[in-house]
N, C-alpha and C positions, 0 to 999 in steps of 0.2 A: 644240232650236236654241240655247236659252240655255246649256245645258251645253256644247255644242260651241264656242260663242263664247268660253267661258273658256279653252279650249285655244288658240284663236287669240290671245287677249290675253296669255297666259302665254308663248307662243312669241316674240312680238314683244318682250316685256319681257326675255327671256333675251338677246336680241341686244344690248340696250343695255349689258350688262355688258362687252362686248368693246371698246367705244369710248368709255367714260365719260371725263370730264375734258377733252374736247377738241373737241366738236362743238356746232354751233348748235342750240339747242332747237327753233327753227322748222323747220330742215331735218329734224331727227329726227321731228317730228310728221308732216310730209309723207311722209317715208320710211315711217313706220309704216302709213299709209293705203295707200300704193302697194304696199308689200311684202306686207301681209296679203291684199290683193286679187289681186295678180298672182303671188304665190309660194305663200303658205300655203293659200289656198282651192283652187287647182288641185291642189296636192300632196295635200291632204286628200281630194279627190275621187278622185285616182288610187289612193289606198290604201284608203280606206273607202267610197267611193261607186261602186264598180263600174268603176273606171277601169283604166288601163294596169298599175298595180302591185297590183291586187287579184286575187282568185281568180275573177273572171268569165271567161267563155269568150273574151272579147276581150282579156284581159290577157296579159302577157309569159309568165307561168308556164304558161298554157294553151297558148300557141304552142309552148313548148319540150317540155312533158311530156304534152300532150294534156288531154282533158276526160273527166269522168265525170258523167253525169246533168246535163249543161249547165254544169258549173263545172270549174275547174282540178283535175286529179287531185292535184297537189301545190300547194296554195294558199299564197301568202305569208302570214306571220303578223306582225301588228303590233297587239297587243291594245290598247295605250293611247297609242302615239305615239312609238316609237323613231325611225321615219323622219320622220313628220309634224311632230313637235315637236323632238326633240333633234338628230338629224342636220341637220334643216332649220335650226334656230337656230344650231347650232355652225358649220355651213358658211357661213352668212350672216355670222356674227361674224368668221370668218377672212377672208373676202373684204373686209369693211369695214375691219378693223384693218390689213390689208395696203395697202388703198387709201388710208387716211387718214394712215398713217405713225405714228410714235411720239410719245408725250407728251414734253414738255420734261423732261429729266432722267432719262428711262427708261434703266435699266441703270447709272446713275451715282448716283442718289439713292434711298435706301430708301423704298419706297412700301408701308408696312405697313397692315393694318387699323387704323382709328383707335379702335375700341371692340370688344374681344374679347367682352365679355358680350353686346353686341347681335348679334354674329355667332352666338353660341351660341343666343340666343333665336330668331333668325331661322331657324336650322337646325331647331330644335324645332318651330316653327310650320309650317315647310315640310313636315317629315316628317308631321305631323298632317294637313295639308291634302292630302298626296299619297294618303292612303287614299281620299279622295273622287275624286281624279284617276284612280287605278287601279281600285279596287273599283267606283266609279261607272260605269266603262266596261262592266261586266257588264249594266248597264241594269236590274237587279233585285236585290233582297235574297235571293240564292239561293246554292246551293252553289258556283257559279263565283266569286261575289263573296267568299265565305269563303276559298276557296283563294287568291285574289288578295291578300287581306288578309294571310294568313300568309306568302305568298311575298314580298310587299313588305317586311314586317318582317324576315324572315330574311335576305334579300339585302342589305338596308341595313346590318344589324348586321355581316354578313360583310365588306362593303365597308369599313366603318369600321375594322374590325380589320386588314384588308389594308393600308389606307393607313397606319395607325399603325405597323405592322410595318416597312413601307418606311422611314418616318421614323426609327424607332428604330435600324435597322441601317445606314441611310445617313448619318443626321445625328447619331445618338447620343441623340436624345430624341424623344418623341412629344408633339404639341402639340394644344391645344384647336381651333385653326383647322384643323389636319390632320384631326381627328375630324369637324368640321363638313363639310369638303370630301369626306371619305370617305362621309359620309351622303348627300350630294348625288350622288356617283358611283354609289352603290348604287341610289338611287331612279331615277336615269336609266337604268341598265343593265337593271333588272328591268321597267321600263315596257312594252317591247314583248313581254316573255316571261312576264309575271306570270300569265296565264291558261292557259299551255300547258306549264309545267314543274312538276315535283314540288318540294316543299320542299327535298329534297336537291339537286336541280338548281339551285334558287335560291341555295343557299349557294355553289356553284361560280360561278354567274353574278356574284354580288355580290363575292366575294373577288377574282376576276380583275379585275373592274372597278376595285376599289380600288387594286390594285397598278398596273394600266395607267395610270390617271389620275394617281396619285402621281408616276410617272415622267414622264408627258406634260406636266404643268404646267411643268416646267423647260425644255421645248423652246423656249419663246418667247425665252429668253435666248440659247440656242445658235443659233437660226435668225433671231433679230432682229426678230420681230414683237411688237407691244405689245398683248397681249390683257389688258385691265385686270383683269378678274375671272375669268380662266381659263375662259371659256366654251368655248374650243376644247379645252383639256386635259381638261375634265370632261364637257361635254355632247356634243361631237362624238366624242371618243374612247370614252366609255362608251356613248353612244347607238349608235355603230357596232358596238361589241362586243356590246351587248345584242341588237341586231337579228340579227347573224350567230350569236350563241350558240344561238339556236333551232335552227340547223342541227345542233348537237351534242346539245342537251338537250330538244328538243321531245318530249313524250310520244308515243310510237308512230311518229314520223316522223324523229326526229333520228338523227344518226350513231351515237350510243350505244345506239340501239334497232334498229340494223341497216339504217337507210336512209341514203342519201347525197344524194338529190335535194333534200331540204329545205335543205341547206346551199347548194347551187347557187342555189336560188330566193332565199334570204335574202341572199346576196352580190349577186345581181343587183339586187334592190330597194334595197338599201343604196347601191350604187354609182350607180344611176339617180337616187336622191334627191339624192346629192351633186352629180352633174353638173347636174341641173335647177336646183337652188338656186344653185350657183356662177354659172352663166350668167345667170340672171334677176337675181340680186342685183347682179352686176357692171354689168349694163345700167342698172338703177335708180340705182346709185351714180354712174355717169358722167353720166347725165341731170341729177341733182340737183347735181352739182358745177358744171356750167355754168349751171344755172337759178337756183340759190340760194347755192351755196358750202357747204362742210361745216365747215371749221375756224374756230374762234374765233381772235381775234388772239393773238399771243404774249404781249402784256401782260395780256390778259384771262385767259389760261390760267395765267400766273404768279400773278396775284392770287387766282384760284380761281373756278371756273365757278359755284359756288353764289352767290357774291357778284355776279359780273358779269352772269350771265344771269337770276338770280332775286332778287337783292337780299336774301339771307338766308343764315344760316349755321347749322350744326348746334348749335353752342355759342356763347353770348355771354359770353365771358370778359373782354372789354375793360373793362367798367364794371359797377359795382353801386351800391348806396345809399351806399357809403363813398367812392366815387370809383374811381380805377383800381385794379386788382388789385395792380399792382406797388407803387403808393404805399401802399396799405393794408398790404401785407406789410412794407414798409420801416418804417412807423410802429410796427407791432406788434413788430418786431424791436428797434427803439429803446427802446420802453417796457419790453420784457423786460430 
């Protein structure tokens, strides 16, 4: 139970990246409780608890392709959360950033990462933790967990390379932030597939995810939605690809192994997860709009949500023991 609750916490945390800098903290807290209860838990049950999107005899897959020994003949595959975590969070993020509107200055003012070393450190910690996320879903230290570990590593490396290649050919340079983003895209894509593809298959899953997400993150500027930390471009896109990639690469049942039914099943569960999450998230968003309100004031947003909502900042550069930074620099220059 504790292990599964970490999945729930991570999924809600992912959503926050799509709407940062512009929402009330109180509304976000209430949303988190409502969303995890009404969206995450039901979808997790549908996929992993014998529900509509599982391999049970009562699931969609069984209704389409029949059953064998009381379970779906062609069972849906989501080893560690492609639908439950990443499609779920990505779609919720898209609904909310469309619902809330853009940040002040979006598309006009550069909004770059404020600390690239912290981005890289975060990517490394995330990659390390993901082994627990994926390999832990084997629920034992066994051969399956070992395969998952290898696939998670391989796909993530391939995705990072795929993203960097897109940057190099499209923009003329490969970036550290691009590498970190490619890492996340690979981790996301391999999550549903990590227990059911070969290491060769994981290379394809990861590389394609890196390329797809590298292109997808730019869509927010073309389509006009403000997804602050690219939850849609990375988690929704790579999560959807990772889920349907099993239709091609799943050992024994995928298209490249001579089967086609697995692809149909994977498409159905991915689209069903999209639809369920979109509808439920929209309902919660509308209710909270009228009950509490979502947006902070324009003045508060311009000043900065860290300061106005939490009375703190990441860096205190205004004063030190010598007085103001500007004054100290001026005095030092005069002395020199």
